[in-house]
N, C-alpha and C positions, 0 to 999 in steps of 0.2 A: 363147236360150242365156244362162244366167246363172252369176255366180260363178266357180268353179273353172275351168270350160271357158273362159270369156272370158279368165281369167288366164293359162291355158296357151296359148290362141291368141295373146295378146299377146306372150308370150315367143317364140313362133315367128315371129311377125312381126318382132319386134325383132332377132331372131338372123339372120334373112335380111337386114335391113336393114343390120346391122352386120358382116357377115362376107362381103363380096365378091360377093353375088348381083348378077348383071347388072341394071342399071338401066335404065329406060325413062321418058323425060320425057313427062308428060301435060300437056294443056292443056284444060280443060273449064268449063262453066258449071254451077254447083250451086245450091241453095237457100241463100241467104245466111245466114238465121237459123240454119238447122240446121248450117252450116258453123261459124258463131261459136260455137254452143253446144258443138259437139265439140271445137273448139280450146280451149275454156275448160276443158272436163271432162277432156280428155286431157292438155293441158299440154305437149305434145312438138311436135317438127317436123312440118309438114304431110306431108311424106314418110312418116314412121312412122305417121301418123294414117291415110292412105290405105292402107299395107301393112296395118295392122290391120283395117280396114274390108273390104278384100278377101279377107283370110284368112277372117273372119266370114261374109262373104257367100258365099264358096266352100263353106264347111262347111254353110250353111243350104241351099244349092241342091243339094249332094250328098245332104242328108238328105231334100229334098223328091224328089228323084229316086228315092231308095230307097223311100221311102213310096209313091211312084206305081208302081213296079214290083212291090212286094209287094201293093198294092191291084189291079193288072192281073192278076197270077198269084199268088194266095194260096198259102201253103204246103200248106194243106188239099187244094188241087187237084193238088199234084204228087206222084205215087205215090212218089218216091224221098224226099220230105221227110214225107209225111203218114203215119207210121207211129206205132204205141203201143209204147213201151218195155214189155217184159215186166217183170212184178213182180219186185222183188228182196226180198232178205231185210229184215227189220224192223231198223231201226238200233238198237243197244242202248244209246243215250245219253239215256235219259229221266231220268237222275239226275245225279251228278257226272261232270265230265270226267275221264277216266282221268289218272292222275299223269303217266305217260309223254307223253301227248298235250300236257298243259299245259307239261311241261318243253321238249318241242321246240319248242312255240310261243314260249315265253320266249326261246329261244335264237335263233329265227329274227327275232323282234322285235329283239333286242339287235344282230343282225348288220345288220339293216336300218338301225337307228338310227345305227349306227357310221360 
């Protein structure tokens, strides 16, 4: 996982750490060089570093489980999921975006940015 996802997960870990989540003390042995590098790169308390690592690990493990489940039971093998959508009408947007659509999009962007 890279970039935006890691930043979002870091915010989640920080908010859990900073807003009264039940805390559990841990004591363990880890690779010293890897820990030193993580501390140097992270620059925060060890508790926040471990929280962030746990969030990322859990996300990775969930993703691996999802991939394993899909591999074991592909969508194509499930009659409820393996269907072909009926053809729909051709979209008439080969040229310019209609003015009304552009206006609505601009309004929504302005409301989002506010």
